[in-house]
N, CA, C and O atoms as a CHARMM CRD file, in Angstrom:
* protein
*
  324
    1    1 MET  N      8.18100   3.09500  23.22000 PROA 1      0.00000
    2    1 MET  CA     8.36500   3.89200  22.02600 PROA 1      0.00000
    3    1 MET  C      6.99300   4.28200  21.47800 PROA 1      0.00000
    4    1 MET  O      6.08800   3.45600  21.35900 PROA 1      0.00000
    5    2 GLN  N      6.87600   5.53500  21.15700 PROA 2      0.00000
    6    2 GLN  CA     5.63300   6.06300  20.59000 PROA 2      0.00000
    7    2 GLN  C      5.74900   6.18000  19.06700 PROA 2      0.00000
    8    2 GLN  O      6.81700   6.52600  18.56100 PROA 2      0.00000
    9    3 PRO  N      4.68000   5.90200  18.33800 PROA 3      0.00000
   10    3 PRO  CA     4.72100   6.03300  16.87800 PROA 3      0.00000
   11    3 PRO  C      5.15700   7.43400  16.42700 PROA 3      0.00000
   12    3 PRO  O      5.81400   7.57400  15.39500 PROA 3      0.00000
   13    4 ALA  N      4.80000   8.45400  17.18300 PROA 4      0.00000
   14    4 ALA  CA     5.15700   9.82900  16.80500 PROA 4      0.00000
   15    4 ALA  C      6.66800  10.03500  16.78200 PROA 4      0.00000
   16    4 ALA  O      7.17000  10.81000  15.96800 PROA 4      0.00000
   17    5 VAL  N      7.39200   9.35900  17.65400 PROA 5      0.00000
   18    5 VAL  CA     8.85300   9.47100  17.67600 PROA 5      0.00000
   19    5 VAL  C      9.43300   8.90100  16.38500 PROA 5      0.00000
   20    5 VAL  O     10.31400   9.50400  15.77200 PROA 5      0.00000
   21    6 ILE  N      8.93500   7.74500  15.98100 PROA 6      0.00000
   22    6 ILE  CA     9.40000   7.11700  14.74400 PROA 6      0.00000
   23    6 ILE  C      9.03600   7.99400  13.55200 PROA 6      0.00000
   24    6 ILE  O      9.85600   8.20500  12.65800 PROA 6      0.00000
   25    7 LYS  N      7.81800   8.49900  13.53800 PROA 7      0.00000
   26    7 LYS  CA     7.37700   9.36600  12.43700 PROA 7      0.00000
   27    7 LYS  C      8.26400  10.60400  12.34000 PROA 7      0.00000
   28    7 LYS  O      8.65100  11.00200  11.24200 PROA 7      0.00000
   29    8 ASN  N      8.58400  11.20800  13.46700 PROA 8      0.00000
   30    8 ASN  CA     9.43500  12.40300  13.45600 PROA 8      0.00000
   31    8 ASN  C     10.81800  12.10300  12.91600 PROA 8      0.00000
   32    8 ASN  O     11.36000  12.88900  12.13900 PROA 8      0.00000
   33    9 LEU  N     11.40300  10.97700  13.31600 PROA 9      0.00000
   34    9 LEU  CA    12.71700  10.59900  12.79500 PROA 9      0.00000
   35    9 LEU  C     12.67000  10.38500  11.28700 PROA 9      0.00000
   36    9 LEU  O     13.53500  10.87300  10.55900 PROA 9      0.00000
   37   10 LEU  N     11.67400   9.66500  10.82700 PROA 10     0.00000
   38   10 LEU  CA    11.55700   9.41500   9.39800 PROA 10     0.00000
   39   10 LEU  C     11.27400  10.70400   8.62900 PROA 10     0.00000
   40   10 LEU  O     11.75400  10.87600   7.50900 PROA 10     0.00000
   41   11 SER  N     10.50400  11.60200   9.21900 PROA 11     0.00000
   42   11 SER  CA    10.20400  12.89100   8.56900 PROA 11     0.00000
   43   11 SER  C     11.45100  13.74500   8.43600 PROA 11     0.00000
   44   11 SER  O     11.58000  14.51800   7.48600 PROA 11     0.00000
   45   12 THR  N     12.36100  13.61300   9.37300 PROA 12     0.00000
   46   12 THR  CA    13.62700  14.34900   9.30400 PROA 12     0.00000
   47   12 THR  C     14.49200  13.81500   8.16800 PROA 12     0.00000
   48   12 THR  O     15.17800  14.57800   7.48700 PROA 12     0.00000
   49   13 TYR  N     14.45600  12.51700   7.97200 PROA 13     0.00000
   50   13 TYR  CA    15.26400  11.86600   6.93600 PROA 13     0.00000
   51   13 TYR  C     14.62700  12.01400   5.55500 PROA 13     0.00000
   52   13 TYR  O     15.31600  12.29400   4.57400 PROA 13     0.00000
   53   14 PHE  N     13.32000  11.82700   5.48600 PROA 14     0.00000
   54   14 PHE  CA    12.59000  11.93300   4.22000 PROA 14     0.00000
   55   14 PHE  C     11.75200  13.21100   4.26700 PROA 14     0.00000
   56   14 PHE  O     10.53800  13.15900   4.46500 PROA 14     0.00000
   57   15 THR  N     12.39800  14.33900   4.08700 PROA 15     0.00000
   58   15 THR  CA    11.75600  15.64200   4.28500 PROA 15     0.00000
   59   15 THR  C     10.62000  15.90900   3.29900 PROA 15     0.00000
   60   15 THR  O      9.71900  16.69500   3.59000 PROA 15     0.00000
   61   16 ASP  N     10.65800  15.27000   2.15400 PROA 16     0.00000
   62   16 ASP  CA     9.62400  15.49700   1.14200 PROA 16     0.00000
   63   16 ASP  C      8.63200  14.33800   1.07400 PROA 16     0.00000
   64   16 ASP  O      7.92800  14.17500   0.07800 PROA 16     0.00000
   65   17 GLY  N      8.58100  13.54100   2.13100 PROA 17     0.00000
   66   17 GLY  CA     7.74400  12.35500   2.10600 PROA 17     0.00000
   67   17 GLY  C      6.48400  12.45500   2.93500 PROA 17     0.00000
   68   17 GLY  O      6.32700  13.34800   3.76800 PROA 17     0.00000
   69   18 LYS  N      5.59000  11.51100   2.68500 PROA 18     0.00000
   70   18 LYS  CA     4.40500  11.32400   3.52100 PROA 18     0.00000
   71   18 LYS  C      4.67000  10.07900   4.35500 PROA 18     0.00000
   72   18 LYS  O      5.04600   9.03600   3.82100 PROA 18     0.00000
   73   19 ILE  N      4.47500  10.19100   5.65800 PROA 19     0.00000
   74   19 ILE  CA     4.82000   9.10400   6.55700 PROA 19     0.00000
   75   19 ILE  C      3.69300   8.86900   7.54400 PROA 19     0.00000
   76   19 ILE  O      3.15700   9.80400   8.13900 PROA 19     0.00000
   77   20 GLU  N      3.34400   7.60000   7.70700 PROA 20     0.00000
   78   20 GLU  CA     2.37800   7.19100   8.72000 PROA 20     0.00000
   79   20 GLU  C      2.99400   6.03600   9.50000 PROA 20     0.00000
   80   20 GLU  O      3.58800   5.13200   8.91300 PROA 20     0.00000
   81   21 VAL  N      2.85200   6.06700  10.81700 PROA 21     0.00000
   82   21 VAL  CA     3.37600   5.00400  11.66300 PROA 21     0.00000
   83   21 VAL  C      2.29200   4.58100  12.64000 PROA 21     0.00000
   84   21 VAL  O      1.65400   5.42300  13.27200 PROA 21     0.00000
   85   22 ASN  N      2.08500   3.26900  12.76200 PROA 22     0.00000
   86   22 ASN  CA     1.08900   2.72300  13.67700 PROA 22     0.00000
   87   22 ASN  C      1.73200   1.68700  14.58500 PROA 22     0.00000
   88   22 ASN  O      2.59500   0.91500  14.16600 PROA 22     0.00000
   89   23 ASP  N      1.29700   1.68800  15.82500 PROA 23     0.00000
   90   23 ASP  CA     1.70200   0.66100  16.78800 PROA 23     0.00000
   91   23 ASP  C      0.76600  -0.52700  16.57800 PROA 23     0.00000
   92   23 ASP  O     -0.43900  -0.41500  16.80200 PROA 23     0.00000
   93   24 LEU  N      1.31000  -1.65400  16.15200 PROA 24     0.00000
   94   24 LEU  CA     0.47800  -2.79900  15.79500 PROA 24     0.00000
   95   24 LEU  C     -0.09100  -3.55000  16.99200 PROA 24     0.00000
   96   24 LEU  O     -1.15800  -4.15500  16.88600 PROA 24     0.00000
   97   25 THR  N      0.59900  -3.52300  18.12600 PROA 25     0.00000
   98   25 THR  CA     0.17400  -4.33800  19.26700 PROA 25     0.00000
   99   25 THR  C     -0.18700  -3.52900  20.50500 PROA 25     0.00000
  100   25 THR  O     -0.74800  -4.07100  21.45700 PROA 25     0.00000
  101   26 GLY  N      0.12800  -2.24500  20.50200 PROA 26     0.00000
  102   26 GLY  CA    -0.10600  -1.41600  21.67500 PROA 26     0.00000
  103   26 GLY  C      1.00500  -1.52100  22.71100 PROA 26     0.00000
  104   26 GLY  O      0.93800  -0.88700  23.76300 PROA 26     0.00000
  105   27 GLY  N      2.01700  -2.31400  22.41700 PROA 27     0.00000
  106   27 GLY  CA     3.11900  -2.51100  23.35400 PROA 27     0.00000
  107   27 GLY  C      4.30500  -1.60100  23.13900 PROA 27     0.00000
  108   27 GLY  O      5.25100  -1.61900  23.92700 PROA 27     0.00000
  109   28 GLY  N      4.27300  -0.80200  22.08200 PROA 28     0.00000
  110   28 GLY  CA     5.34900   0.14800  21.83800 PROA 28     0.00000
  111   28 GLY  C      6.62100  -0.45900  21.27600 PROA 28     0.00000
  112   28 GLY  O      7.69500   0.12900  21.39700 PROA 28     0.00000
  113   29 ASP  N      6.50800  -1.65200  20.65000 PROA 29     0.00000
  114   29 ASP  CA     7.70900  -2.23300  20.05200 PROA 29     0.00000
  115   29 ASP  C      7.45200  -2.92900  18.71000 PROA 29     0.00000
  116   29 ASP  O      8.40100  -3.37500  18.06500 PROA 29     0.00000
  117   30 HSD  N      6.20300  -3.02900  18.28200 PROA 30     0.00000
  118   30 HSD  CA     5.84300  -3.60100  16.98500 PROA 30     0.00000
  119   30 HSD  C      5.09500  -2.53200  16.18300 PROA 30     0.00000
  120   30 HSD  O      4.01600  -2.08900  16.57500 PROA 30     0.00000
  121   31 PHE  N      5.68800  -2.12700  15.05200 PROA 31     0.00000
  122   31 PHE  CA     5.14600  -1.00800  14.29700 PROA 31     0.00000
  123   31 PHE  C      4.96200  -1.34700  12.83100 PROA 31     0.00000
  124   31 PHE  O      5.56900  -2.27300  12.29300 PROA 31     0.00000
  125   32 GLN  N      4.09400  -0.55300  12.20500 PROA 32     0.00000
  126   32 GLN  CA     3.92400  -0.57000  10.76200 PROA 32     0.00000
  127   32 GLN  C      4.15800   0.85600  10.27800 PROA 32     0.00000
  128   32 GLN  O      3.61500   1.80700  10.84000 PROA 32     0.00000
  129   33 ALA  N      4.96500   0.99800   9.23500 PROA 33     0.00000
  130   33 ALA  CA     5.24900   2.32800   8.70000 PROA 33     0.00000
  131   33 ALA  C      4.95900   2.35900   7.20500 PROA 33     0.00000
  132   33 ALA  O      5.33400   1.45400   6.46000 PROA 33     0.00000
  133   34 LEU  N      4.28600   3.41700   6.79200 PROA 34     0.00000
  134   34 LEU  CA     4.05600   3.71200   5.38400 PROA 34     0.00000
  135   34 LEU  C      4.91100   4.92100   5.05100 PROA 34     0.00000
  136   34 LEU  O      4.77700   5.97200   5.67700 PROA 34     0.00000
  137   35 VAL  N      5.79300   4.77700   4.06400 PROA 35     0.00000
  138   35 VAL  CA     6.67000   5.87500   3.66000 PROA 35     0.00000
  139   35 VAL  C      6.50900   6.07400   2.15700 PROA 35     0.00000
  140   35 VAL  O      6.75900   5.16700   1.36300 PROA 35     0.00000
  141   36 ILE  N      6.08700   7.27900   1.78700 PROA 36     0.00000
  142   36 ILE  CA     5.90500   7.64400   0.38200 PROA 36     0.00000
  143   36 ILE  C      6.83000   8.82300   0.11400 PROA 36     0.00000
  144   36 ILE  O      6.65700   9.89800   0.68900 PROA 36     0.00000
  145   37 THR  N      7.80900   8.62100  -0.76100 PROA 37     0.00000
  146   37 THR  CA     8.77200   9.68600  -1.02000 PROA 37     0.00000
  147   37 THR  C      9.39600   9.54000  -2.40500 PROA 37     0.00000
  148   37 THR  O      9.58900   8.42200  -2.88300 PROA 37     0.00000
  149   38 PRO  N      9.71100  10.66000  -3.05100 PROA 38     0.00000
  150   38 PRO  CA    10.42100  10.59800  -4.33200 PROA 38     0.00000
  151   38 PRO  C     11.83300  10.01100  -4.17600 PROA 38     0.00000
  152   38 PRO  O     12.43200   9.58200  -5.16300 PROA 38     0.00000
  153   39 ALA  N     12.35600   9.98800  -2.97600 PROA 39     0.00000
  154   39 ALA  CA    13.70000   9.43900  -2.74200 PROA 39     0.00000
  155   39 ALA  C     13.78100   7.96100  -3.10000 PROA 39     0.00000
  156   39 ALA  O     14.87600   7.43400  -3.29100 PROA 39     0.00000
  157   40 PHE  N     12.63700   7.28600  -3.19300 PROA 40     0.00000
  158   40 PHE  CA    12.62300   5.86500  -3.53000 PROA 40     0.00000
  159   40 PHE  C     12.67000   5.60600  -5.03400 PROA 40     0.00000
  160   40 PHE  O     12.76800   4.45700  -5.46600 PROA 40     0.00000
  161   41 GLN  N     12.60000   6.66500  -5.82500 PROA 41     0.00000
  162   41 GLN  CA    12.60900   6.51300  -7.28200 PROA 41     0.00000
  163   41 GLN  C     13.85300   5.73900  -7.72800 PROA 41     0.00000
  164   41 GLN  O     14.97600   6.11000  -7.38500 PROA 41     0.00000
  165   42 GLY  N     13.65100   4.67000  -8.48700 PROA 42     0.00000
  166   42 GLY  CA    14.75600   3.88500  -9.01600 PROA 42     0.00000
  167   42 GLY  C     15.39000   2.92800  -8.02600 PROA 42     0.00000
  168   42 GLY  O     16.35900   2.24900  -8.36300 PROA 42     0.00000
  169   43 LYS  N     14.86400   2.85900  -6.81300 PROA 43     0.00000
  170   43 LYS  CA    15.41600   1.97800  -5.76900 PROA 43     0.00000
  171   43 LYS  C     14.63400   0.67000  -5.72200 PROA 43     0.00000
  172   43 LYS  O     13.42600   0.63700  -5.95800 PROA 43     0.00000
  173   44 THR  N     15.35500  -0.40900  -5.41200 PROA 44     0.00000
  174   44 THR  CA    14.69100  -1.69300  -5.21400 PROA 44     0.00000
  175   44 THR  C     14.00600  -1.68600  -3.84700 PROA 44     0.00000
  176   44 THR  O     14.23800  -0.79700  -3.02800 PROA 44     0.00000
  177   45 LEU  N     13.17300  -2.67500  -3.61900 PROA 45     0.00000
  178   45 LEU  CA    12.49900  -2.79000  -2.33100 PROA 45     0.00000
  179   45 LEU  C     13.52300  -2.91000  -1.20000 PROA 45     0.00000
  180   45 LEU  O     13.36900  -2.28200  -0.15200 PROA 45     0.00000
  181   46 VAL  N     14.54600  -3.70000  -1.40700 PROA 46     0.00000
  182   46 VAL  CA    15.59200  -3.86600  -0.38400 PROA 46     0.00000
  183   46 VAL  C     16.29400  -2.53500  -0.11300 PROA 46     0.00000
  184   46 VAL  O     16.53500  -2.18700   1.04300 PROA 46     0.00000
  185   47 GLU  N     16.61800  -1.79900  -1.15800 PROA 47     0.00000
  186   47 GLU  CA    17.27600  -0.50200  -0.98600 PROA 47     0.00000
  187   47 GLU  C     16.37700   0.48100  -0.23800 PROA 47     0.00000
  188   47 GLU  O     16.85800   1.25900   0.58600 PROA 47     0.00000
  189   48 ARG  N     15.09700   0.44900  -0.51600 PROA 48     0.00000
  190   48 ARG  CA    14.15800   1.33000   0.18000 PROA 48     0.00000
  191   48 ARG  C     14.11900   1.00000   1.67000 PROA 48     0.00000
  192   48 ARG  O     14.16500   1.89100   2.51900 PROA 48     0.00000
  193   49 HSD  N     14.03500  -0.28600   1.96900 PROA 49     0.00000
  194   49 HSD  CA    14.00400  -0.69800   3.37200 PROA 49     0.00000
  195   49 HSD  C     15.31200  -0.33000   4.06700 PROA 49     0.00000
  196   49 HSD  O     15.30100   0.08600   5.22600 PROA 49     0.00000
  197   50 GLN  N     16.41900  -0.47600   3.38100 PROA 50     0.00000
  198   50 GLN  CA    17.70300  -0.08900   3.96200 PROA 50     0.00000
  199   50 GLN  C     17.74100   1.40700   4.26400 PROA 50     0.00000
  200   50 GLN  O     18.32900   1.82200   5.26300 PROA 50     0.00000
  201   51 MET  N     17.12800   2.20700   3.42200 PROA 51     0.00000
  202   51 MET  CA    17.07400   3.64800   3.66300 PROA 51     0.00000
  203   51 MET  C     16.27800   3.95000   4.92900 PROA 51     0.00000
  204   51 MET  O     16.67500   4.79600   5.73000 PROA 51     0.00000
  205   52 VAL  N     15.15500   3.25700   5.10700 PROA 52     0.00000
  206   52 VAL  CA    14.35100   3.45300   6.31300 PROA 52     0.00000
  207   52 VAL  C     15.12800   2.99100   7.54300 PROA 52     0.00000
  208   52 VAL  O     15.13900   3.67600   8.56500 PROA 52     0.00000
  209   53 TYR  N     15.77700   1.82800   7.44700 PROA 53     0.00000
  210   53 TYR  CA    16.56400   1.31600   8.57600 PROA 53     0.00000
  211   53 TYR  C     17.67100   2.30200   8.95300 PROA 53     0.00000
  212   53 TYR  O     17.93300   2.52500  10.13500 PROA 53     0.00000
  213   54 ALA  N     18.31800   2.89000   7.94500 PROA 54     0.00000
  214   54 ALA  CA    19.38000   3.86600   8.21300 PROA 54     0.00000
  215   54 ALA  C     18.83300   5.08000   8.95800 PROA 54     0.00000
  216   54 ALA  O     19.49300   5.62400   9.84400 PROA 54     0.00000
  217   55 ALA  N     17.63600   5.49500   8.59600 PROA 55     0.00000
  218   55 ALA  CA    17.02200   6.64900   9.25500 PROA 55     0.00000
  219   55 ALA  C     16.72200   6.35900  10.72700 PROA 55     0.00000
  220   55 ALA  O     16.80800   7.25400  11.56700 PROA 55     0.00000
  221   56 LEU  N     16.37400   5.12000  11.03500 PROA 56     0.00000
  222   56 LEU  CA    16.00100   4.76200  12.41000 PROA 56     0.00000
  223   56 LEU  C     17.20800   4.34500  13.25600 PROA 56     0.00000
  224   56 LEU  O     17.15000   4.38100  14.48500 PROA 56     0.00000
  225   57 GLY  N     18.27500   3.95800  12.61000 PROA 57     0.00000
  226   57 GLY  CA    19.52200   3.65800  13.31300 PROA 57     0.00000
  227   57 GLY  C     19.37900   2.68200  14.47100 PROA 57     0.00000
  228   57 GLY  O     18.81400   1.59900  14.32000 PROA 57     0.00000
  229   58 ASP  N     19.89700   3.07600  15.62600 PROA 58     0.00000
  230   58 ASP  CA    19.96000   2.20700  16.80200 PROA 58     0.00000
  231   58 ASP  C     18.60100   1.84200  17.38600 PROA 58     0.00000
  232   58 ASP  O     18.50400   0.89800  18.17000 PROA 58     0.00000
  233   59 LEU  N     17.56100   2.56700  17.02200 PROA 59     0.00000
  234   59 LEU  CA    16.23300   2.21000  17.53500 PROA 59     0.00000
  235   59 LEU  C     15.84600   0.79200  17.13700 PROA 59     0.00000
  236   59 LEU  O     15.10800   0.12000  17.85700 PROA 59     0.00000
  237   60 LEU  N     16.34700   0.33500  15.98100 PROA 60     0.00000
  238   60 LEU  CA    16.01500  -1.00700  15.51400 PROA 60     0.00000
  239   60 LEU  C     16.73600  -2.08800  16.31100 PROA 60     0.00000
  240   60 LEU  O     16.37300  -3.26200  16.23500 PROA 60     0.00000
  241   61 ARG  N     17.74100  -1.70300  17.06300 PROA 61     0.00000
  242   61 ARG  CA    18.49300  -2.68300  17.84900 PROA 61     0.00000
  243   61 ARG  C     17.91800  -2.86800  19.24300 PROA 61     0.00000
  244   61 ARG  O     18.15500  -3.89100  19.88400 PROA 61     0.00000
  245   62 GLN  N     17.16900  -1.89000  19.71100 PROA 62     0.00000
  246   62 GLN  CA    16.68000  -1.97100  21.08700 PROA 62     0.00000
  247   62 GLN  C     15.18100  -1.71300  21.19000 PROA 62     0.00000
  248   62 GLN  O     14.42700  -2.61700  21.55000 PROA 62     0.00000
  249   63 GLU  N     14.74100  -0.51300  20.88500 PROA 63     0.00000
  250   63 GLU  CA    13.36100  -0.11700  21.13800 PROA 63     0.00000
  251   63 GLU  C     12.33700  -0.73700  20.18600 PROA 63     0.00000
  252   63 GLU  O     11.21800  -1.05000  20.59300 PROA 63     0.00000
  253   64 ILE  N     12.72000  -0.91300  18.92800 PROA 64     0.00000
  254   64 ILE  CA    11.78700  -1.43900  17.93300 PROA 64     0.00000
  255   64 ILE  C     12.09000  -2.91700  17.71200 PROA 64     0.00000
  256   64 ILE  O     13.15800  -3.27800  17.21800 PROA 64     0.00000
  257   65 HSD  N     11.14500  -3.75300  18.08200 PROA 65     0.00000
  258   65 HSD  CA    11.33100  -5.19600  17.91700 PROA 65     0.00000
  259   65 HSD  C     10.94100  -5.65400  16.51300 PROA 65     0.00000
  260   65 HSD  O     11.60000  -6.51700  15.93200 PROA 65     0.00000
  261   66 ALA  N      9.87700  -5.07800  15.97300 PROA 66     0.00000
  262   66 ALA  CA     9.40500  -5.45800  14.63900 PROA 66     0.00000
  263   66 ALA  C      8.90700  -4.22100  13.90200 PROA 66     0.00000
  264   66 ALA  O      8.28800  -3.33600  14.49100 PROA 66     0.00000
  265   67 LEU  N      9.19100  -4.17800  12.59700 PROA 67     0.00000
  266   67 LEU  CA     8.78100  -3.03800  11.77300 PROA 67     0.00000
  267   67 LEU  C      8.33100  -3.55000  10.41100 PROA 67     0.00000
  268   67 LEU  O      9.14300  -4.04100   9.62600 PROA 67     0.00000
  269   68 ALA  N      7.04300  -3.43300  10.13600 PROA 68     0.00000
  270   68 ALA  CA     6.48900  -3.78900   8.82800 PROA 68     0.00000
  271   68 ALA  C      6.49500  -2.52500   7.97300 PROA 68     0.00000
  272   68 ALA  O      5.97400  -1.48700   8.38000 PROA 68     0.00000
  273   69 LEU  N      7.08500  -2.62000   6.79300 PROA 69     0.00000
  274   69 LEU  CA     7.24500  -1.43900   5.94800 PROA 69     0.00000
  275   69 LEU  C      6.43800  -1.54200   4.66200 PROA 69     0.00000
  276   69 LEU  O      6.32700  -2.60500   4.05000 PROA 69     0.00000
  277   70 GLN  N      5.88100  -0.40000   4.27600 PROA 70     0.00000
  278   70 GLN  CA     5.29000  -0.20000   2.96400 PROA 70     0.00000
  279   70 GLN  C      5.99700   1.01800   2.40600 PROA 70     0.00000
  280   70 GLN  O      5.93000   2.09900   2.99100 PROA 70     0.00000
  281   71 THR  N      6.68000   0.85400   1.26900 PROA 71     0.00000
  282   71 THR  CA     7.47600   1.94700   0.70400 PROA 71     0.00000
  283   71 THR  C      7.06900   2.17100  -0.74800 PROA 71     0.00000
  284   71 THR  O      7.04400   1.23900  -1.55100 PROA 71     0.00000
  285   72 TYR  N      6.75100   3.42300  -1.06800 PROA 72     0.00000
  286   72 TYR  CA     6.28300   3.77500  -2.40000 PROA 72     0.00000
  287   72 TYR  C      6.87100   5.11500  -2.84100 PROA 72     0.00000
  288   72 TYR  O      7.19000   5.97500  -2.02000 PROA 72     0.00000
  289   73 THR  N      7.00300   5.26600  -4.15400 PROA 73     0.00000
  290   73 THR  CA     7.20600   6.60000  -4.70800 PROA 73     0.00000
  291   73 THR  C      5.82100   7.24500  -4.78400 PROA 73     0.00000
  292   73 THR  O      4.81800   6.53300  -4.73000 PROA 73     0.00000
  293   74 PRO  N      5.73600   8.56300  -4.90600 PROA 74     0.00000
  294   74 PRO  CA     4.41200   9.18700  -5.03700 PROA 74     0.00000
  295   74 PRO  C      3.62600   8.65000  -6.24200 PROA 74     0.00000
  296   74 PRO  O      2.40700   8.49200  -6.16800 PROA 74     0.00000
  297   75 GLU  N      4.31600   8.37400  -7.33700 PROA 75     0.00000
  298   75 GLU  CA     3.64400   7.85700  -8.52500 PROA 75     0.00000
  299   75 GLU  C      3.06600   6.46200  -8.26000 PROA 75     0.00000
  300   75 GLU  O      1.93800   6.16300  -8.65200 PROA 75     0.00000
  301   76 GLN  N      3.84600   5.62300  -7.59800 PROA 76     0.00000
  302   76 GLN  CA     3.35200   4.27800  -7.27300 PROA 76     0.00000
  303   76 GLN  C      2.14900   4.34800  -6.33000 PROA 76     0.00000
  304   76 GLN  O      1.20400   3.57100  -6.46500 PROA 76     0.00000
  305   77 TRP  N      2.18700   5.26700  -5.39400 PROA 77     0.00000
  306   77 TRP  CA     1.08400   5.40900  -4.45200 PROA 77     0.00000
  307   77 TRP  C     -0.19400   5.85000  -5.17500 PROA 77     0.00000
  308   77 TRP  O     -1.27900   5.34100  -4.89600 PROA 77     0.00000
  309   78 GLU  N     -0.05500   6.79800  -6.10200 PROA 78     0.00000
  310   78 GLU  CA    -1.21000   7.27900  -6.86200 PROA 78     0.00000
  311   78 GLU  C     -1.81600   6.16000  -7.71500 PROA 78     0.00000
  312   78 GLU  O     -3.03700   6.04100  -7.81400 PROA 78     0.00000
  313   79 GLN  N     -0.97000   5.35500  -8.32000 PROA 79     0.00000
  314   79 GLN  CA    -1.45500   4.25200  -9.15900 PROA 79     0.00000
  315   79 GLN  C     -2.12300   3.18000  -8.32300 PROA 79     0.00000
  316   79 GLN  O     -3.02400   2.49000  -8.80100 PROA 79     0.00000
  317   80 ARG  N     -1.69200   3.03200  -7.07900 PROA 80     0.00000
  318   80 ARG  CA    -2.23900   2.02300  -6.16900 PROA 80     0.00000
  319   80 ARG  C     -3.62800   2.39100  -5.69800 PROA 80     0.00000
  320   80 ARG  O     -4.49100   1.52400  -5.55800 PROA 80     0.00000
  321   81 SER  N     -3.85000   3.67900  -5.45300 PROA 81     0.00000
  322   81 SER  CA    -5.10900   4.14200  -4.86600 PROA 81     0.00000
  323   81 SER  C     -6.25600   4.10200  -5.84100 PROA 81     0.00000
  324   81 SER  O     -7.37900   4.46400  -5.48800 PROA 81     0.00000
């Protein structure tokens, strides 16, 4: 699995978001994703992660072994930087 495939799937789901995906080990199954989108407004951390999991669907059952997530609204991201 290539990070670009994951990024494209997430970009389709979060059309107004900023998304970065990195392969953590070089093995194509452990990834880190940063997702910044207004869709997370008012959502808990668990709800945000569930939204990302829904976007990736079956990939999480086979191709993706581990996924570290960072999820922010644009306002939270600006305050963080």
